N, C-alpha and C positions, 0 to 999 in steps of 0.2 A: 519574374518579379512577383511579390506579394502584395497583397492590398490591405487596406484598413480591415475591410470587412472579413478577410481571412484571419486577421488577428482577433477580432471579436467572436467570429466562429468559432475559434479554438476555446476560447474562454467560456462561450455558451454551450460547447460540448463538456468540457470539465465540471461544469458546476452539477449539472444532473448526475454526472457520472460518481462523482464524491457523493451525491444524495442517496444514490442507488446503493454504493458500497457501505454507507452508514447504515441504510436499512438492513442489508446483509447481516453486516457485523452485529446490530442490535439482535437480529434474530438466530444469532450464532450459525449462519450458513457460510462457514468458512470455505467450503469447496467453490464456491461461486464467485469468491473475491479475486482469486489470481487473474481470471480472464478479464474483470473489469480494470483492475489495476495495470494490466499490459496495456488496455487501450488508454487509461488515464496517462501513463508513463508516455506512450507514443505520441499522444497529443500535446504533452508539456514539452517533449523533445522538440515537436514541430515549431513550437511556439517560442522556445528558446532562438531557433534558427530565425524565423521571420520577424519577430516583434522588435528585434534592435533596428531592423531596416524601415520601420513604420512609425510615424507619429501620429498619433489619434487627435481626433478633434474632441473639442470640450465633452459634448454630450458622450460620445464614445468612452473618453477617461472617465466619467462618471460612472458609466455603466460597467466597467471595467473593474472598477475599485468596489462597486456594490457587488458583484460576482466573486471579485477575490475575497470579500468579506465572508461571503456563504461558503466558498470553497476552504478558506482557512478553519472556519467554524467546523464545518464537517470534517475536515483531516483531523482537528483536535480531538472532536470526539471519536472518530473512527481509532484514533492511536489511545486514548483512554480505554477502550474497549479492548483492542487487540494486543497490547502491551502486556497485561497481566496474562492473557492466554500464551503468548509467546514465553513467557516467564515459566508457567506451568509446563509448557512442553519441554521446554529445556530441562527444567527438573525431572520430569520423565524420563529424559534421555539420558541425562546423567545417571539416573537410578538404575537404567536397564544395563548401562555401560559397565557400572559397580557390579550388578549381578553376574554379567558375561564374564567379567574377570574374575570374580571369585569361582563361578562353576568352573572357568578355565584352570584355575589353580588347584582347584579341589580334584578335577578329573586328571590333573597331571600326577598329583600325589597318590591317587589310587593306581594309577599306572606303574608307579615306583614299586608299590606293594605287591603286584601281580607276579 
């Protein structure tokens, strides 16, 4: 069985994780984000399992909502930084695919002439 403190512990782990993820996103340190995102996801998954089993007292509920406010704010800013980067990466991948397709088509054409 889980305890109220375990639920709050999860929220208290998630908040600084999102703060660190935001710092990394702001600095463009993309390589460090996946490890933190994995920790974040694992903690959120754990929280999904245990939170429905526990009712928080008033003080814990207030703390939870303050933490959620920070977590949501961090998440929104992370998304605003990461989404343009993902779009740019997608455009680069599409361009590379087109170049490979053209190269393949032209190399087949030169094989026919030989």
